[in-house]
C-alpha positions as CSV (number, residue, x, y, z in Angstrom):
1,M,0.0,0.0,0.0
2,K,1.3,3.5,-0.8
3,R,2.2,4.9,2.5
4,S,1.6,8.6,2.1
5,H,1.5,11.6,-0.2
6,T,3.3,14.7,1.1
7,E,3.7,18.1,-0.4
8,V,4.5,21.6,0.9
9,K,1.7,24.1,1.6
10,K,1.7,27.5,3.3
11,S,0.3,27.4,6.8
12,P,-1.7,30.4,8.1
13,T,-0.1,30.3,11.6
14,N,-1.4,33.7,12.6
15,N,-4.9,32.2,12.9
16,A,-3.9,29.1,14.8
17,L,-5.7,28.5,18.1
18,A,-3.6,27.9,21.2
19,I,-5.0,25.0,23.1
20,D,-4.1,23.3,26.5
21,F,-5.0,19.7,25.6
22,T,-5.2,18.6,29.2
23,R,-8.3,20.7,29.7
24,D,-11.6,19.5,28.3
25,S,-13.0,23.0,28.2
26,E,-10.3,24.0,25.7
27,V,-10.3,20.7,23.8
28,L,-14.0,21.2,23.0
29,Q,-13.1,24.4,21.1
30,V,-11.7,22.3,18.3
31,F,-13.0,18.7,18.9
32,P,-16.6,17.6,18.3
33,S,-16.8,15.8,21.7
34,S,-14.9,15.4,24.9
35,S,-12.8,12.4,25.8
36,L,-14.3,9.0,26.7
37,L,-11.5,8.4,29.2
38,S,-9.0,10.9,30.6
39,S,-6.4,11.1,33.4
40,Q,-6.7,14.1,35.7
41,P,-4.4,17.1,35.1
42,G,-1.3,16.4,37.3
43,Q,-2.4,12.8,38.1
44,W,0.7,11.5,36.4
45,N,4.0,13.3,36.4
46,G,4.5,15.0,33.1
47,I,2.1,12.9,31.1
48,H,-1.7,13.1,30.4
49,L,-3.8,10.5,28.6
50,S,-7.1,11.0,26.7
51,Y,-9.1,8.4,24.8
52,F,-11.2,9.9,21.9
53,Q,-13.8,8.5,19.5
54,H,-14.9,11.1,16.9
55,P,-17.2,11.1,14.0
56,P,-16.0,12.7,10.7
57,H,-14.6,16.1,11.6
58,E,-12.2,18.9,10.7
59,I,-9.9,20.4,13.3
60,P,-8.9,24.0,12.6
61,E,-5.3,24.9,12.8
62,T,-4.1,24.8,16.4
63,V,-0.9,25.0,18.4
64,S,-0.6,23.0,21.6
65,Q,1.1,24.1,24.8
66,Q,2.3,20.5,25.2
67,H,3.9,17.8,23.0
68,L,1.2,15.6,21.5
69,I,1.6,12.0,20.7
70,L,-1.5,10.4,18.9
71,V,-1.8,6.7,18.7
72,H,-4.4,5.5,16.1
73,L,-6.6,2.7,17.3
74,E,-9.1,2.7,14.5
75,I,-8.2,3.4,10.9
76,P,-9.8,6.6,9.4
77,T,-10.1,6.9,5.7
78,G,-10.0,10.0,3.6
79,A,-7.8,11.7,6.3
80,E,-5.4,14.5,5.8
81,Q,-3.3,16.5,8.1
82,R,-0.8,19.4,8.1
83,L,2.2,19.9,10.4
84,E,3.7,23.4,10.0
85,T,4.1,23.7,6.2
86,R,4.0,19.9,5.4
87,F,0.8,18.3,4.2
88,Q,-0.1,14.6,4.2
89,K,-3.0,12.7,2.8
90,D,-3.0,9.1,3.7
91,Q,-4.8,6.0,5.1
92,F,-3.4,5.3,8.5
93,H,-2.5,1.9,10.0
94,V,-3.7,0.8,13.4
95,G,-0.9,1.5,15.9
96,D,0.6,4.4,13.8
97,I,1.6,7.4,15.9
98,L,1.7,11.1,15.1
99,V,4.2,13.4,16.8
100,V,3.2,17.0,17.2
101,P,5.8,19.0,19.2
102,A,4.6,21.9,21.4
103,H,3.8,25.1,19.6
104,T,3.8,23.4,16.1
105,P,0.8,24.5,13.9
106,H,-1.4,21.4,13.2
107,Y,-4.5,20.9,11.1
108,A,-6.4,17.6,10.5
109,R,-9.6,16.3,8.8
110,W,-11.0,12.8,8.5
111,D,-14.1,11.4,6.7
112,T,-14.9,8.4,8.8
113,E,-15.0,7.6,12.6
114,H,-11.7,8.0,14.2
115,R,-10.6,6.4,17.5
116,Y,-7.3,7.2,19.1
117,L,-5.3,7.9,22.2
118,M,-3.7,11.3,22.8
119,L,-0.6,11.4,25.1
120,T,0.0,15.0,26.2
121,L,3.5,15.5,27.4
122,D,4.7,18.4,29.6
123,P,7.7,19.9,27.7
124,I,9.4,20.8,31.0
125,A,9.1,17.3,32.5
126,F,10.3,15.9,29.1
127,L,13.3,18.1,29.1
128,H,14.1,17.4,32.8
129,T,14.0,13.6,32.1
130,V,16.3,13.9,29.1
131,Q,18.7,16.4,30.8
132,S,19.1,14.1,33.9
133,T,20.0,11.2,31.7
134,E,21.7,12.4,28.5
135,S,23.2,15.8,29.6
136,W,21.5,17.7,26.7
137,E,20.7,21.4,27.2
138,T,17.6,21.1,25.0
139,A,15.4,18.2,23.9
140,E,13.7,19.3,20.7
141,L,11.1,16.9,19.3
142,V,10.5,17.2,15.5
143,P,7.2,16.6,13.8
144,H,6.5,13.1,12.5
145,F,3.6,12.0,10.3
146,A,2.0,8.6,10.6
147,T,4.8,6.3,11.8
148,T,4.5,2.7,13.0
149,D,5.9,2.4,16.5
150,P,4.9,-0.7,18.5
151,L,6.6,0.5,21.7
152,V,4.7,3.8,21.9
153,H,1.5,2.0,20.8
154,G,2.1,-0.5,23.7
155,I,2.8,2.2,26.3
156,G,-0.3,4.0,25.3
157,L,-2.5,0.9,25.7
158,A,-0.8,0.1,29.0
159,L,-1.5,3.6,30.4
160,K,-5.1,3.4,29.2
161,A,-5.5,0.0,31.0
162,E,-3.9,1.5,34.1
163,L,-6.4,4.4,34.0
164,E,-9.3,1.9,33.6
165,S,-8.1,-0.1,36.6
166,N,-8.2,3.0,38.8
167,G,-4.4,3.0,39.2
168,L,-3.9,-0.7,40.1
169,G,-0.3,-0.7,39.0
170,G,0.6,2.3,41.1
171,R,2.9,5.3,40.6
172,L,6.1,3.3,40.2
173,Y,4.5,1.5,37.2
174,V,3.3,4.7,35.5
175,D,6.6,6.4,36.2
176,S,8.5,3.6,34.6
177,L,6.2,3.7,31.5
178,S,6.5,7.5,31.2
179,T,10.3,7.5,31.6
180,T,10.6,4.8,28.9
181,L,8.3,6.8,26.6
182,F,10.2,10.1,27.1
183,M,13.6,8.5,26.4
184,H,12.3,6.6,23.4
185,L,10.8,9.7,21.9
186,F,14.1,11.6,22.5
187,R,16.2,8.9,20.9
188,H,14.0,8.4,17.9
189,Y,12.0,11.6,17.3
190,S,14.3,14.5,18.3
191,A,16.7,16.7,16.5
192,Q,19.6,15.5,18.7
193,K,21.1,12.1,18.6
194,P,22.4,11.2,22.1
195,I,25.7,9.6,22.8
196,L,24.9,6.7,25.2
197,S,27.4,5.7,27.8
198,A,27.6,2.1,28.9
199,Q,27.2,1.4,32.6
200,E,28.7,-1.9,33.7
201,G,28.2,-3.8,36.9
202,G,24.9,-2.3,38.0
203,L,24.4,-0.3,41.2
204,P,27.2,-0.2,43.8
205,T,26.4,-2.7,46.6
206,Y,25.8,0.0,49.2
207,R,23.4,1.9,47.0
208,L,21.5,-1.3,46.1
209,R,21.2,-2.1,49.8
210,Q,19.9,1.4,50.6
211,V,17.2,1.2,47.9
212,V,16.1,-2.3,48.9
213,E,15.9,-1.3,52.6
214,Y,13.9,1.7,51.6
215,M,11.5,-0.4,49.5
216,D,11.0,-2.8,52.5
217,A,10.4,0.1,54.9
218,Y,7.7,1.6,52.7
219,L,6.2,-1.4,50.8
220,D,2.7,-0.3,51.8
221,R,3.1,3.0,50.1
222,D,2.6,3.9,46.4
223,L,6.3,4.3,45.6
224,A,7.4,6.5,42.8
225,L,10.4,5.9,40.5
226,A,11.8,9.3,41.2
227,E,11.6,8.6,44.9
228,L,13.7,5.4,44.6
229,A,16.1,7.1,42.2
230,A,16.7,9.8,44.8
231,V,17.6,7.2,47.4
232,A,20.2,6.0,44.9
233,Q,21.2,9.6,44.1
234,M,20.9,9.3,40.3
235,S,18.5,10.0,37.5
236,P,15.4,7.7,37.2
237,N,16.5,6.4,33.8
238,Y,20.0,5.4,34.9
239,F,18.7,4.1,38.1
240,T,16.3,1.8,36.2
241,Q,19.0,0.5,33.9
242,L,21.5,-0.1,36.7
243,F,18.9,-1.6,39.1
244,K,17.9,-4.1,36.4
245,Q,21.6,-5.0,35.8
246,S,22.0,-5.7,39.5
247,T,18.8,-7.6,40.2
248,G,17.5,-8.8,36.8
249,L,14.2,-7.0,37.5
250,T,12.9,-3.5,36.9
251,P,12.2,-1.5,40.1
252,H,8.4,-2.1,39.7
253,Q,8.9,-5.9,39.3
254,Y,11.2,-6.0,42.3
255,V,8.7,-4.1,44.5
256,I,6.0,-6.6,43.5
257,Q,8.3,-9.5,44.3
258,R,9.1,-8.0,47.8
259,R,5.4,-7.5,48.5
260,V,4.6,-11.1,47.6
261,E,7.5,-12.3,49.8
262,R,6.2,-10.1,52.7
263,A,2.7,-11.5,52.2
264,K,4.0,-15.1,52.3
265,H,5.6,-14.4,55.7
266,L,2.5,-12.7,57.1
267,L,0.3,-15.5,55.8
268,M,2.4,-18.2,57.5
269,E,2.4,-16.2,60.7
270,G,-1.3,-15.8,60.6
271,K,-1.1,-12.0,60.8
272,G,-4.6,-11.2,59.4
273,T,-6.9,-12.2,56.6
274,I,-5.7,-12.4,53.0
275,A,-7.6,-9.1,52.3
276,D,-5.9,-7.4,55.3
277,I,-2.5,-8.6,54.3
278,A,-3.0,-7.4,50.8
279,L,-3.4,-3.9,52.1
280,Q,-0.5,-4.2,54.6
281,V,2.0,-5.0,51.9
282,G,0.8,-2.4,49.4
283,F,-1.6,-4.1,47.1
284,A,-4.8,-2.4,46.2
285,H,-7.1,-5.3,47.3
286,Q,-7.2,-9.0,47.7
287,S,-7.6,-9.8,43.9
288,H,-4.5,-7.6,43.2
289,L,-2.5,-9.7,45.7
290,N,-4.0,-13.0,44.3
291,R,-2.9,-12.2,40.7
292,H,0.7,-11.3,41.6
293,F,1.0,-14.0,44.2
294,K,0.1,-16.7,41.7
295,R,2.5,-15.2,39.2
296,W,5.4,-15.3,41.6
297,V,4.6,-18.3,43.8
298,G,2.6,-20.5,41.4
299,V,-0.5,-20.8,43.5
300,T,-3.0,-18.4,45.1
301,P,-2.6,-17.2,48.7
302,K,-5.4,-19.5,49.8
303,V,-3.9,-22.6,48.2
304,F,-0.5,-21.5,49.7
305,L,-2.0,-21.4,53.2
306,N,-3.7,-24.8,52.7
307,N,-0.4,-26.3,51.7
308,Q,1.3,-25.1,54.8
């Protein structure tokens, strides 16, 4: 299939509408309806998710205060879009993404129902993540038309599922997803090409011990990636890389494992019901504990108790 048709057209930027895409009241100035699902402004650090389903529509030229990443979930036909002075008319593929950097004039029109995710990224949070990892003074995303990107597609769906579960994965899970997304966008959709430095051997033993002790002390809390990285005194992205080299697990996976191990001991000691213990070790509810317990131990907590 022919992927796209692109030509240069003049963009009337003076008439573009400036929109904060984290606010439904402003989104409705250009969209035919509000989102079907949306995170609350500030709910996640530096990232906001909205899930839209629109009938045929034309969006006037707008500029966003944030970086916009659109993930197409249903294929529109007869669609066209413009980024700055570049124009594209194309049939999209499911999973394609569109990258619209902040303050970039953007126009779009489609002739059939369109279903997609919009990831709205705070430019300051994006820059902070990149600077703390790659030592760049700037992190300039460049516009990209429909591009197949399974990783961004998967992260978008994972964040949508997290929102639908009322935050079952917790802050550490979302922080890990957002950090991965930021770094992937920087490395593949920015004007800069970072020079990556290899880190061998993982975390120093004393720092790993400090982090694990901190996890154990606050297992019942909704731990954040930045919080654990601060204990290790390094950026969240480097911390994640080195922690996995040291343990074979991501910080989120390791916390889940520690919670399951703590639950095992409490169950054997008879320190409360399964539901009580689930909350004591940081799970949202008993079903949340059951799912992870079976994954790590091989049986449910009830079967584990019966086998004792």
